[in-house]
C-alpha positions as CSV (number, residue, x, y, z in Angstrom):
1,X,198.9,165.3,135.7
2,X,197.2,164.6,139.0
3,X,194.4,162.7,137.3
4,X,196.9,160.8,135.1
5,X,198.9,159.8,138.2
6,X,195.9,158.4,140.0
7,X,194.5,156.6,136.9
8,X,197.9,155.0,136.1
9,X,197.8,153.4,139.6
10,X,194.1,152.4,139.6
11,X,193.1,151.5,136.0
12,X,195.5,151.3,133.1
13,X,192.7,151.5,130.5
14,X,191.3,154.7,131.9
15,X,194.8,156.0,132.1
16,X,195.5,155.4,128.4
17,X,192.2,156.8,127.4
18,X,192.9,159.9,129.5
19,X,196.3,160.3,128.0
20,X,194.9,160.0,124.5
21,X,192.5,162.9,125.4
22,X,195.5,164.9,126.8
23,X,197.4,164.5,123.5
24,X,194.3,165.7,121.6
25,X,193.9,168.6,124.0
26,X,197.4,169.6,123.3
27,X,196.9,169.4,119.6
28,X,193.7,171.5,119.9
29,X,195.9,174.2,121.4
30,X,198.5,173.8,118.7
31,X,201.1,172.6,121.2
32,X,201.3,176.2,122.5
33,X,202.0,176.0,126.2
34,X,201.3,179.7,126.8
35,X,197.9,179.4,125.1
36,X,197.1,176.2,126.9
37,X,198.0,177.8,130.3
38,X,196.0,180.9,129.6
39,X,192.9,179.4,128.0
40,X,192.7,175.9,129.6
41,X,194.7,175.4,132.7
42,X,193.5,178.5,134.4
43,X,190.0,177.0,134.4
44,X,191.0,174.6,137.1
45,X,191.3,175.5,140.8
46,X,195.1,175.3,141.0
47,X,197.2,177.3,143.4
48,X,200.3,178.9,141.9
49,X,202.6,176.0,142.8
50,X,200.2,173.4,141.3
51,X,199.7,175.5,138.2
52,X,203.5,175.7,137.7
53,X,203.8,171.9,138.2
54,X,201.0,171.1,135.8
55,X,202.2,173.6,133.2
56,X,205.7,172.0,133.4
57,X,204.1,168.5,132.9
58,X,202.1,169.7,129.9
59,X,205.2,171.4,128.5
60,X,207.1,168.2,128.8
61,X,204.4,166.3,126.9
62,X,204.5,169.0,124.2
63,X,208.2,168.7,123.9
64,X,207.9,164.9,123.6
65,X,205.2,165.2,120.9
66,X,207.4,167.6,118.9
67,X,210.5,165.5,119.3
68,X,208.7,162.3,118.4
69,X,206.9,163.8,115.5
70,X,203.4,163.2,116.8
71,X,202.0,166.7,116.6
72,X,199.1,165.7,114.4
73,X,198.5,162.0,115.1
74,X,199.9,159.2,117.0
75,X,201.1,158.8,120.6
76,X,204.2,159.8,122.5
77,X,206.5,156.8,122.9
78,X,205.8,156.5,126.7
79,X,202.1,156.0,125.9
80,X,202.9,153.6,123.0
81,X,205.1,151.6,125.5
82,X,202.2,151.3,127.9
83,X,199.9,150.1,125.1
84,X,202.6,147.6,124.0
85,X,202.7,146.3,127.6
86,X,199.0,146.0,127.6
87,X,199.2,144.0,124.3
88,X,201.7,141.7,126.0
89,X,199.5,141.2,129.0
90,X,196.6,140.5,126.7
91,X,198.6,137.8,125.0
92,X,199.6,136.3,128.4
93,X,195.9,136.2,129.5
94,X,194.9,134.5,126.3
95,X,197.6,131.8,126.9
96,X,196.7,131.4,130.6
97,X,194.5,128.3,131.1
98,X,193.4,129.8,134.4
99,X,191.9,132.9,132.8
100,X,189.0,131.4,130.7
101,X,186.8,134.5,131.6
102,X,189.3,136.7,129.7
103,X,189.5,134.3,126.8
104,X,185.7,134.3,126.6
105,X,185.6,138.1,126.7
106,X,188.1,138.3,123.9
107,X,186.1,135.8,121.9
108,X,183.1,138.0,122.2
109,X,185.0,141.1,121.3
110,X,186.9,139.6,118.3
111,X,184.1,139.8,115.8
112,X,183.7,143.5,116.6
113,X,187.4,144.1,116.4
114,X,187.6,142.3,113.1
115,X,184.7,144.4,111.8
116,X,186.4,147.6,112.9
117,X,189.6,146.5,111.2
118,X,187.7,145.9,108.0
119,X,186.3,149.4,108.2
120,X,189.6,151.1,108.4
121,X,191.1,150.6,111.9
122,X,194.8,150.1,111.8
123,X,195.6,146.5,110.7
124,X,199.2,147.0,111.8
125,X,198.5,147.3,115.5
126,X,197.2,144.8,118.0
127,X,193.7,144.1,119.3
128,X,194.2,146.1,122.4
129,X,195.3,149.3,120.5
130,X,192.3,148.9,118.2
131,X,189.9,148.4,121.1
132,X,191.3,151.5,122.8
133,X,190.9,153.5,119.6
134,X,187.3,152.3,119.2
135,X,186.4,153.2,122.8
136,X,188.2,156.5,122.6
137,X,186.3,157.3,119.4
138,X,183.0,156.8,121.0
139,X,184.1,158.8,124.1
140,X,185.0,161.7,121.8
141,X,181.6,161.5,120.1
142,X,179.9,161.7,123.5
143,X,182.1,164.6,124.7
144,X,181.1,166.5,121.5
145,X,177.5,165.9,122.4
146,X,176.9,163.7,119.4
147,X,174.6,160.8,119.5
148,X,176.0,157.3,119.8
149,X,173.5,154.9,118.4
150,X,172.3,152.0,120.6
151,X,173.6,149.6,118.0
152,X,177.1,151.1,118.3
153,X,177.0,151.0,122.1
154,X,175.8,147.4,122.0
155,X,178.5,146.5,119.5
156,X,181.2,148.0,121.6
157,X,180.0,146.4,124.9
158,X,182.1,143.2,124.5
159,X,185.2,145.3,123.5
160,X,184.7,147.4,126.6
161,X,184.3,144.3,128.8
162,X,187.5,142.9,127.4
163,X,189.3,146.1,128.3
164,X,187.8,146.1,131.7
165,X,189.1,142.6,132.4
166,X,192.5,143.5,131.0
167,X,192.7,146.4,133.4
168,X,191.7,144.2,136.3
169,X,194.5,141.7,135.3
170,X,197.2,144.3,134.5
171,X,200.0,145.0,136.8
172,X,202.3,147.9,136.0
């Protein structure tokens, strides 16, 4: 909660990636708030008041995930709305003649995004959502201690750059 709040203000891409991780963490604990509190939240150095506040925040997310039927996959609507806003800002930047650096970054990322789409990424969602999914997938591999090939890292570099520029030009 505290991290999410700071990231939301400072870097929208980092915020979305963090919230994707939070959703997956909740799924790993089977959306069981008691288990999450006992096995996960107690690892952090929260005082009693902070622990109650954080537990309430996670419980709210669990409730949203259950109500919105995204217990196994997908995102809560609030996160989907942020991603949709990012897609809108992405389109605005592509149409802005004063943002050629963003257009160039997108041009460099587009072949990678098209390749990812051809390999099973969701064709129904926009470029930003697919870029976020790709970066999150690599982040998960790294968190699991799995090796990410230099080719994969190099291929995702333009996608990451595009997201960095989007974050710099995003106003919430």
